[in-house]
KOLKESE-593780 format. One record per residue (C-alpha): x, y, z; residue number from 1. Coordinates in Angstrom, 3 decimals. Last residue first. Layout:
REM residues N
(rec (X Y Z) NUM) ...
REM end
This chain:
REM residues 475
(rec (54.977 -10.446 -91.356) 475) (rec (51.658 -9.221 -92.760) 474) (rec (50.339 -8.494 -89.264) 473) (rec (53.280 -6.095 -88.940) 472) (rec (51.379 -3.318 -90.687) 471) (rec (48.476 -3.219 -88.231) 470) (rec (45.343 -3.123 -90.346) 469) (rec (44.110 0.330 -91.412) 468) (rec (40.667 1.436 -90.242) 467) (rec (38.097 2.044 -93.016) 466) (rec (36.254 4.806 -91.130) 465) (rec (37.547 5.156 -87.587) 464) (rec (40.751 7.162 -87.970) 463) (rec (41.582 9.058 -84.780) 462) (rec (41.516 12.850 -84.529) 461) (rec (38.428 13.627 -82.419) 460) (rec (38.168 10.553 -80.200) 459) (rec (41.909 9.795 -80.191) 458) (rec (42.736 13.417 -79.307) 457) (rec (40.247 13.245 -76.423) 456) (rec (41.926 10.063 -75.158) 455) (rec (45.316 11.816 -75.281) 454) (rec (43.997 14.660 -73.110) 453) (rec (42.275 12.275 -70.699) 452) (rec (45.481 10.258 -70.277) 451) (rec (47.414 13.532 -69.894) 450) (rec (45.179 14.689 -67.042) 449) (rec (45.348 11.312 -65.294) 448) (rec (49.153 11.351 -65.506) 447) (rec (50.859 9.655 -68.437) 446) (rec (54.101 7.691 -68.291) 445) (rec (55.839 7.232 -71.640) 444) (rec (58.137 4.228 -71.441) 443) (rec (61.766 3.379 -70.717) 442) (rec (62.645 6.462 -68.672) 441) (rec (65.894 8.423 -68.960) 440) (rec (64.130 11.677 -67.995) 439) (rec (65.298 13.336 -71.195) 438) (rec (63.943 10.385 -73.145) 437) (rec (60.504 10.821 -71.542) 436) (rec (60.262 14.509 -72.449) 435) (rec (61.400 13.719 -75.962) 434) (rec (58.745 11.009 -76.208) 433) (rec (55.907 13.222 -75.029) 432) (rec (56.816 16.067 -77.366) 431) (rec (57.577 13.776 -80.311) 430) (rec (54.157 12.142 -80.152) 429) (rec (52.357 15.478 -79.745) 428) (rec (54.229 16.853 -82.758) 427) (rec (53.427 13.746 -84.812) 426) (rec (49.704 14.021 -84.011) 425) (rec (49.637 17.745 -84.810) 424) (rec (51.272 17.172 -88.185) 423) (rec (48.900 14.325 -89.037) 422) (rec (45.795 16.281 -88.004) 421) (rec (46.854 19.352 -90.008) 420) (rec (47.807 17.354 -93.098) 419) (rec (44.605 15.275 -92.913) 418) (rec (42.559 18.488 -92.852) 417) (rec (44.505 19.983 -95.760) 416) (rec (44.080 16.804 -97.788) 415) (rec (40.318 16.839 -97.171) 414) (rec (40.086 20.545 -98.064) 413) (rec (41.825 19.784 -101.338) 412) (rec (45.257 20.257 -102.926) 411) (rec (46.854 21.065 -99.541) 410) (rec (49.172 18.111 -98.842) 409) (rec (49.591 16.955 -102.425) 408) (rec (50.578 20.494 -103.440) 407) (rec (53.874 20.262 -101.580) 406) (rec (56.016 21.631 -104.408) 405) (rec (59.755 21.614 -103.842) 404) (rec (60.489 20.622 -107.412) 403) (rec (63.290 19.158 -109.488) 402) (rec (65.337 17.897 -106.567) 401) (rec (66.410 14.874 -108.643) 400) (rec (67.205 13.032 -105.418) 399) (rec (63.537 12.182 -104.821) 398) (rec (62.743 11.131 -108.379) 397) (rec (65.661 8.698 -108.357) 396) (rec (64.658 7.370 -104.942) 395) (rec (61.040 6.844 -106.021) 394) (rec (62.145 5.072 -109.194) 393) (rec (64.537 2.854 -107.226) 392) (rec (61.746 1.852 -104.832) 391) (rec (59.303 1.180 -107.676) 390) (rec (61.817 -1.086 -109.395) 389) (rec (62.592 -2.926 -106.126) 388) (rec (58.931 -3.802 -105.826) 387) (rec (55.992 -3.084 -103.508) 386) (rec (57.707 -0.111 -101.903) 385) (rec (57.455 0.179 -98.102) 384) (rec (60.694 -1.485 -96.988) 383) (rec (62.637 -0.044 -99.921) 382) (rec (61.508 3.479 -99.022) 381) (rec (62.229 2.769 -95.343) 380) (rec (65.953 2.959 -96.164) 379) (rec (65.550 6.643 -97.017) 378) (rec (63.754 7.238 -93.716) 377) (rec (66.470 5.472 -91.702) 376) (rec (69.165 7.568 -93.356) 375) (rec (67.178 10.745 -92.608) 374) (rec (66.681 9.706 -88.963) 373) (rec (70.408 9.093 -88.519) 372) (rec (71.149 12.535 -89.938) 371) (rec (68.602 14.195 -87.639) 370) (rec (69.919 12.437 -84.532) 369) (rec (73.502 13.318 -85.419) 368) (rec (72.523 16.948 -86.093) 367) (rec (70.701 17.111 -82.710) 366) (rec (73.758 15.889 -80.777) 365) (rec (74.805 19.446 -79.863) 364) (rec (71.519 19.833 -77.988) 363) (rec (72.310 16.904 -75.727) 362) (rec (70.297 13.716 -75.443) 361) (rec (70.371 11.908 -72.134) 360) (rec (72.642 8.891 -71.721) 359) (rec (71.261 5.443 -72.429) 358) (rec (74.412 3.534 -71.457) 357) (rec (74.977 2.089 -74.920) 356) (rec (75.537 5.522 -76.419) 355) (rec (78.611 4.289 -78.313) 354) (rec (78.784 0.537 -78.842) 353) (rec (79.145 0.630 -82.630) 352) (rec (82.035 3.068 -82.401) 351) (rec (84.933 0.670 -83.059) 350) (rec (85.729 2.413 -86.343) 349) (rec (85.178 -0.762 -88.364) 348) (rec (81.872 -1.440 -86.579) 347) (rec (80.636 2.150 -86.850) 346) (rec (81.574 2.292 -90.532) 345) (rec (79.649 -0.999 -91.144) 344) (rec (76.335 -0.108 -89.505) 343) (rec (75.152 1.968 -92.472) 342) (rec (76.131 -0.846 -94.836) 341) (rec (74.269 -3.393 -92.691) 340) (rec (71.250 -1.062 -92.626) 339) (rec (71.272 -0.921 -96.414) 338) (rec (71.527 -4.720 -96.595) 337) (rec (68.427 -5.127 -94.425) 336) (rec (66.455 -2.828 -96.725) 335) (rec (67.826 -4.753 -99.714) 334) (rec (66.488 -7.973 -98.188) 333) (rec (63.136 -6.306 -97.519) 332) (rec (62.826 -5.076 -101.107) 331) (rec (63.785 -8.520 -102.406) 330) (rec (60.424 -9.781 -101.213) 329) (rec (59.269 -12.583 -98.947) 328) (rec (58.829 -10.438 -95.855) 327) (rec (60.091 -9.248 -92.509) 326) (rec (62.274 -12.286 -91.816) 325) (rec (64.154 -11.551 -95.061) 324) (rec (65.241 -8.183 -93.689) 323) (rec (66.417 -9.784 -90.468) 322) (rec (68.251 -12.431 -92.471) 321) (rec (70.031 -9.672 -94.399) 320) (rec (70.846 -7.779 -91.203) 319) (rec (72.161 -10.861 -89.392) 318) (rec (74.223 -12.142 -92.326) 317) (rec (75.690 -8.696 -92.980) 316) (rec (76.792 -8.284 -89.356) 315) (rec (78.315 -11.762 -89.259) 314) (rec (80.315 -11.157 -92.426) 313) (rec (81.615 -7.851 -91.063) 312) (rec (82.734 -9.574 -87.850) 311) (rec (84.398 -12.301 -89.888) 310) (rec (86.337 -9.715 -91.919) 309) (rec (87.316 -7.866 -88.746) 308) (rec (89.100 -10.900 -87.422) 307) (rec (87.808 -12.868 -84.455) 306) (rec (85.074 -12.062 -81.963) 305) (rec (82.304 -9.543 -82.623) 304) (rec (79.652 -12.216 -82.946) 303) (rec (81.067 -15.638 -83.704) 302) (rec (78.239 -17.116 -85.754) 301) (rec (76.637 -18.367 -82.513) 300) (rec (76.696 -14.733 -81.259) 299) (rec (74.936 -13.322 -84.333) 298) (rec (72.304 -16.041 -84.775) 297) (rec (70.471 -17.065 -81.590) 296) (rec (71.454 -14.339 -79.124) 295) (rec (71.819 -11.364 -81.458) 294) (rec (68.944 -12.436 -83.699) 293) (rec (66.652 -12.623 -80.688) 292) (rec (68.046 -9.315 -79.348) 291) (rec (67.077 -7.618 -82.615) 290) (rec (63.632 -9.246 -82.576) 289) (rec (62.673 -8.309 -78.992) 288) (rec (64.177 -4.854 -79.380) 287) (rec (62.018 -3.863 -82.317) 286) (rec (63.902 -0.536 -82.553) 285) (rec (65.919 0.904 -79.624) 284) (rec (69.149 -1.096 -79.760) 283) (rec (68.815 -1.041 -83.526) 282) (rec (68.696 2.759 -83.528) 281) (rec (71.753 2.869 -81.256) 280) (rec (73.749 1.018 -83.889) 279) (rec (72.355 3.284 -86.599) 278) (rec (73.621 6.440 -84.918) 277) (rec (72.357 9.160 -82.564) 276) (rec (68.994 7.585 -81.892) 275) (rec (66.049 9.869 -81.057) 274) (rec (63.947 8.156 -83.717) 273) (rec (64.274 4.876 -81.804) 272) (rec (62.171 5.917 -78.785) 271) (rec (62.692 2.699 -76.794) 270) (rec (60.655 0.065 -78.571) 269) (rec (59.946 -3.531 -77.539) 268) (rec (59.933 -3.254 -73.749) 267) (rec (59.511 -6.729 -72.289) 266) (rec (56.191 -8.080 -71.045) 265) (rec (55.030 -8.084 -67.408) 264) (rec (51.915 -10.091 -66.623) 263) (rec (49.239 -9.314 -64.014) 262) (rec (46.169 -9.704 -66.212) 261) (rec (45.715 -5.971 -66.822) 260) (rec (49.488 -5.833 -67.286) 259) (rec (49.185 -8.040 -70.381) 258) (rec (46.757 -5.521 -71.905) 257) (rec (49.285 -2.710 -71.380) 256) (rec (52.182 -4.670 -72.893) 255) (rec (50.064 -5.561 -75.922) 254) (rec (48.784 -1.983 -76.286) 253) (rec (52.341 -0.649 -76.148) 252) (rec (53.515 -3.269 -78.653) 251) (rec (50.695 -2.411 -81.052) 250) (rec (51.569 1.294 -80.801) 249) (rec (55.221 0.415 -81.404) 248) (rec (54.158 -1.227 -84.658) 247) (rec (51.652 1.312 -85.972) 246) (rec (53.208 4.496 -84.631) 245) (rec (56.618 3.393 -85.870) 244) (rec (55.306 2.190 -89.221) 243) (rec (53.373 5.407 -89.772) 242) (rec (56.096 7.684 -88.416) 241) (rec (58.671 6.343 -90.851) 240) (rec (55.975 6.291 -93.544) 239) (rec (55.466 10.011 -92.953) 238) (rec (59.175 10.670 -93.385) 237) (rec (59.272 8.672 -96.631) 236) (rec (56.245 10.572 -97.939) 235) (rec (57.857 13.841 -96.834) 234) (rec (60.779 12.978 -99.067) 233) (rec (58.474 12.091 -101.934) 232) (rec (56.495 15.314 -101.547) 231) (rec (59.681 17.390 -101.518) 230) (rec (61.014 15.642 -104.606) 229) (rec (57.766 16.317 -106.432) 228) (rec (55.194 13.630 -107.161) 227) (rec (54.253 12.327 -110.608) 226) (rec (54.634 8.646 -109.819) 225) (rec (51.902 6.002 -110.119) 224) (rec (53.742 3.483 -107.959) 223) (rec (51.213 3.363 -105.111) 222) (rec (53.881 4.667 -102.747) 221) (rec (52.819 8.323 -102.746) 220) (rec (49.090 7.683 -102.410) 219) (rec (49.450 5.063 -99.683) 218) (rec (51.779 7.322 -97.706) 217) (rec (49.357 10.256 -97.812) 216) (rec (46.374 8.634 -96.067) 215) (rec (48.703 6.269 -94.172) 214) (rec (49.999 9.167 -92.075) 213) (rec (46.504 9.455 -90.605) 212) (rec (46.504 5.759 -89.683) 211) (rec (49.934 5.901 -88.046) 210) (rec (49.600 9.066 -85.946) 209) (rec (46.005 9.246 -84.711) 208) (rec (44.812 5.631 -84.721) 207) (rec (48.055 3.760 -84.056) 206) (rec (50.080 6.156 -81.907) 205) (rec (46.968 7.228 -80.015) 204) (rec (45.897 3.606 -79.512) 203) (rec (49.337 2.867 -78.053) 202) (rec (49.089 5.774 -75.622) 201) (rec (45.630 4.672 -74.483) 200) (rec (46.857 1.085 -74.025) 199) (rec (49.944 2.318 -72.175) 198) (rec (47.791 4.295 -69.721) 197) (rec (45.530 1.288 -69.218) 196) (rec (48.599 -0.801 -68.384) 195) (rec (49.878 1.795 -65.910) 194) (rec (46.445 1.585 -64.300) 193) (rec (46.794 -2.206 -64.069) 192) (rec (50.165 -1.944 -62.330) 191) (rec (48.772 0.644 -59.899) 190) (rec (45.704 -1.515 -59.230) 189) (rec (47.714 -4.647 -58.519) 188) (rec (45.561 -7.770 -58.808) 187) (rec (47.398 -10.748 -57.363) 186) (rec (48.737 -13.365 -59.757) 185) (rec (49.769 -16.771 -58.450) 184) (rec (53.033 -17.946 -60.048) 183) (rec (53.252 -20.684 -62.682) 182) (rec (52.230 -18.516 -65.638) 181) (rec (54.876 -15.910 -64.745) 180) (rec (57.577 -18.558 -65.072) 179) (rec (56.902 -18.697 -68.862) 178) (rec (57.453 -14.979 -69.518) 177) (rec (61.107 -14.189 -68.770) 176) (rec (62.949 -17.459 -69.295) 175) (rec (60.515 -18.365 -72.063) 174) (rec (61.674 -15.401 -74.088) 173) (rec (59.025 -13.064 -75.493) 172) (rec (58.722 -11.888 -79.069) 171) (rec (56.983 -8.566 -78.404) 170) (rec (55.068 -9.386 -80.433) 169) (rec (52.901 -9.019 -83.507) 168) (rec (50.369 -11.884 -83.581) 167) (rec (50.570 -13.421 -80.113) 166) (rec (51.481 -10.440 -77.938) 165) (rec (48.221 -9.766 -76.087) 164) (rec (46.866 -13.262 -76.941) 163) (rec (49.292 -15.520 -75.080) 162) (rec (49.615 -18.342 -77.665) 161) (rec (53.098 -19.710 -76.950) 160) (rec (53.039 -18.972 -73.199) 159) (rec (49.490 -20.321 -72.992) 158) (rec (50.613 -23.602 -74.563) 157) (rec (53.512 -23.788 -72.090) 156) (rec (51.272 -23.184 -69.086) 155) (rec (48.720 -25.695 -70.307) 154) (rec (51.355 -28.378 -70.923) 153) (rec (52.828 -28.168 -67.431) 152) (rec (56.071 -30.146 -67.306) 151) (rec (58.167 -27.097 -68.054) 150) (rec (61.612 -27.470 -69.553) 149) (rec (64.539 -26.248 -67.412) 148) (rec (66.324 -23.351 -69.083) 147) (rec (69.917 -22.502 -69.949) 146) (rec (70.751 -26.112 -70.732) 145) (rec (71.694 -25.098 -74.298) 144) (rec (69.013 -27.468 -75.615) 143) (rec (66.484 -25.929 -73.197) 142) (rec (67.403 -22.462 -74.465) 141) (rec (67.066 -23.665 -78.069) 140) (rec (63.645 -25.172 -77.377) 139) (rec (62.333 -21.998 -75.756) 138) (rec (63.804 -19.750 -78.463) 137) (rec (61.967 -21.808 -81.066) 136) (rec (58.603 -21.174 -79.342) 135) (rec (59.035 -17.413 -79.582) 134) (rec (60.526 -17.464 -83.067) 133) (rec (57.565 -19.426 -84.421) 132) (rec (55.125 -17.229 -82.450) 131) (rec (56.397 -14.117 -84.183) 130) (rec (56.904 -15.255 -87.779) 129) (rec (53.494 -16.989 -87.748) 128) (rec (51.705 -13.838 -86.561) 127) (rec (48.846 -14.002 -89.059) 126) (rec (48.954 -17.080 -91.273) 125) (rec (50.145 -16.156 -94.785) 124) (rec (47.550 -17.351 -97.299) 123) (rec (49.077 -19.507 -100.029) 122) (rec (47.648 -19.393 -103.531) 121) (rec (50.336 -21.661 -104.948) 120) (rec (52.847 -20.967 -107.693) 119) (rec (52.952 -22.950 -110.922) 118) (rec (56.213 -23.161 -112.808) 117) (rec (56.585 -22.315 -116.474) 116) (rec (60.206 -21.666 -117.287) 115) (rec (61.657 -19.472 -120.014) 114) (rec (65.429 -19.523 -120.442) 113) (rec (66.862 -16.267 -121.744) 112) (rec (69.607 -15.708 -119.202) 111) (rec (67.490 -13.383 -117.018) 110) (rec (64.555 -15.774 -117.405) 109) (rec (66.456 -18.462 -115.530) 108) (rec (66.857 -16.141 -112.535) 107) (rec (63.267 -14.902 -112.845) 106) (rec (61.904 -18.473 -112.656) 105) (rec (63.991 -19.253 -109.577) 104) (rec (63.009 -15.948 -107.926) 103) (rec (59.321 -16.715 -108.555) 102) (rec (59.624 -20.180 -107.007) 101) (rec (61.645 -18.898 -104.058) 100) (rec (59.152 -16.128 -103.324) 99) (rec (56.171 -18.452 -103.797) 98) (rec (57.438 -20.771 -101.065) 97) (rec (58.552 -18.031 -98.661) 96) (rec (55.847 -17.333 -96.090) 95) (rec (53.683 -20.454 -95.845) 94) (rec (56.381 -22.946 -96.765) 93) (rec (59.292 -21.320 -94.971) 92) (rec (57.366 -20.760 -91.748) 91) (rec (56.149 -24.348 -91.725) 90) (rec (59.645 -25.659 -92.407) 89) (rec (61.161 -23.251 -89.874) 88) (rec (58.996 -24.748 -87.147) 87) (rec (59.164 -28.421 -88.120) 86) (rec (62.788 -28.412 -89.261) 85) (rec (64.050 -26.433 -86.263) 84) (rec (62.144 -28.564 -83.741) 83) (rec (63.285 -31.829 -85.330) 82) (rec (66.857 -30.522 -85.471) 81) (rec (66.794 -29.803 -81.750) 80) (rec (65.762 -33.409 -81.132) 79) (rec (68.519 -34.712 -83.396) 78) (rec (71.100 -32.465 -81.749) 77) (rec (70.103 -33.820 -78.334) 76) (rec (70.296 -37.382 -79.632) 75) (rec (73.800 -36.863 -81.030) 74) (rec (74.991 -35.087 -77.876) 73) (rec (74.002 -38.069 -75.670) 72) (rec (72.325 -36.968 -72.440) 71) (rec (68.647 -36.993 -73.337) 70) (rec (66.062 -36.774 -70.561) 69) (rec (65.486 -33.022 -70.466) 68) (rec (65.937 -32.889 -74.234) 67) (rec (62.959 -35.207 -74.652) 66) (rec (60.768 -32.914 -72.568) 65) (rec (61.942 -30.014 -74.721) 64) (rec (61.132 -31.940 -77.913) 63) (rec (57.631 -32.772 -76.674) 62) (rec (56.816 -29.197 -75.683) 61) (rec (58.391 -27.950 -78.911) 60) (rec (56.369 -30.236 -81.169) 59) (rec (53.091 -29.851 -79.264) 58) (rec (53.242 -26.051 -79.321) 57) (rec (54.229 -25.911 -82.979) 56) (rec (51.258 -28.166 -83.835) 55) (rec (48.817 -26.141 -81.711) 54) (rec (49.969 -22.938 -83.369) 53) (rec (49.607 -24.493 -86.817) 52) (rec (46.164 -25.891 -85.937) 51) (rec (44.893 -22.378 -85.283) 50) (rec (45.425 -21.730 -88.980) 49) (rec (41.958 -22.988 -89.941) 48) (rec (40.279 -20.687 -87.400) 47) (rec (40.942 -17.654 -89.576) 46) (rec (40.974 -14.135 -88.196) 45) (rec (38.807 -14.686 -85.073) 44) (rec (40.725 -17.944 -84.577) 43) (rec (43.571 -15.944 -83.014) 42) (rec (41.453 -14.298 -80.311) 41) (rec (39.526 -17.525 -79.738) 40) (rec (42.826 -19.394 -79.245) 39) (rec (44.061 -16.702 -76.859) 38) (rec (40.798 -16.724 -74.894) 37) (rec (41.020 -20.512 -74.518) 36) (rec (44.618 -20.254 -73.305) 35) (rec (43.861 -17.327 -70.989) 34) (rec (40.915 -19.209 -69.478) 33) (rec (43.053 -22.326 -69.002) 32) (rec (45.678 -20.208 -67.245) 31) (rec (43.087 -18.626 -64.967) 30) (rec (41.670 -22.075 -64.181) 29) (rec (45.134 -23.318 -63.203) 28) (rec (45.656 -20.306 -60.941) 27) (rec (42.370 -20.792 -59.137) 26) (rec (41.430 -18.070 -56.619) 25) (rec (40.581 -15.316 -59.104) 24) (rec (38.624 -17.585 -61.442) 23) (rec (35.257 -15.746 -61.411) 22) (rec (36.153 -12.167 -60.514) 21) (rec (39.688 -11.616 -61.830) 20) (rec (39.830 -13.809 -64.945) 19) (rec (36.124 -13.866 -65.796) 18) (rec (35.903 -10.091 -65.539) 17) (rec (39.092 -9.559 -67.594) 16) (rec (37.994 -12.027 -70.284) 15) (rec (34.710 -10.159 -70.741) 14) (rec (36.397 -6.755 -70.554) 13) (rec (38.816 -7.767 -73.358) 12) (rec (36.336 -9.400 -75.774) 11) (rec (33.835 -6.518 -75.975) 10) (rec (36.365 -3.806 -76.899) 9) (rec (38.150 -6.468 -78.963) 8) (rec (35.112 -6.929 -81.190) 7) (rec (34.573 -3.170 -81.405) 6) (rec (37.991 -2.835 -83.019) 5) (rec (41.216 -0.978 -82.175) 4) (rec (43.034 -4.061 -80.824) 3) (rec (42.120 -5.893 -84.024) 2) (rec (40.640 -9.382 -83.957) 1) 
REM end
């Protein structure tokens, strides 16, 4: 069920009415309603994979209860191992099985040995990377004795499957979200209105910015070639705005929908394209994932402690694993490696923690912001390309600088219209975000006038015919 679909437009008000008008006085009934609604929401794609969520829920609930009673280190490690094997085993099979098989065959083929190994037609369950990490963090926190396990099965199951953020995040921590299911919720009109505002803003980023960018991005990255250097560069820039509008738009809608039910989700994006270096970019981009890797991988590896060589190793491990988390393709691993290389000079120079206090942007910092954005855009080429070969071909054609032609964007009246709508959408996005950054705020706050203005833009400039799926559904 897509957030920008008619199905969801019917589903959300129905759940909202039942939640606040029928079950208002019964906390347990509200939680059961949210759990049922979340399972319906997920089953709308493919009910067969609902069993995976239920299985992960049962495993981690049981393991956490066992950890609460276990005192011997060996038993605690065994219980944690069961959770890791079950969750990562499912994720590895559904997401990475064919990747490892194909890579194995290609490796032998590179030395002249031909292997015939059958791959499987495996469908990737929507959101499996997100809810797996969410439920894993709960078990790990209980194992570390940083969190008391819940005894309420319904509350835990709802935490795992909470429909606003189930399939594409934010990846919530149990310490932040789980207690909210045990506290009575009182309808707060101001909080709900801020949620509606975020939903409208998220729909704008998805339907006006991301989906219009996709019109050109899909043409440029289809592997057919024949585009000028200028067109290829603009294609990378447009994909940067497509994936940002798509993913951060989903997060905004998720946070807004959660507020309608009285829940507060974490900020997942903090205007990353205004970053002044790569380190700041990763403090602003997909915050729930980057902090997950920080807390559960980077710090356990040693973090920034020890010799510089170990710090460099830890950085590369985190970025490469982060790339691999995004997809079973060497393009994502290379994308992660590029960001590790871009991060490296900051680490060695001791500048990786600059701009950590969220200071306002200054005019003299514009070149830094622009340079960081260009590096990010070039790295996005590997993220978007279907194969490493296509990515290298696009980069080679881009740096050839053989032509500055932009014919793709005005070759027909349809292309010209999409160009105008896309440019206007990006300008509006940047205007609102720059204004918010300068005020040191964490999210775009829209007055009634601006909500109406953005809603009008969605009506007249949004993509309705053949809507594009949210990109991160494939991860």
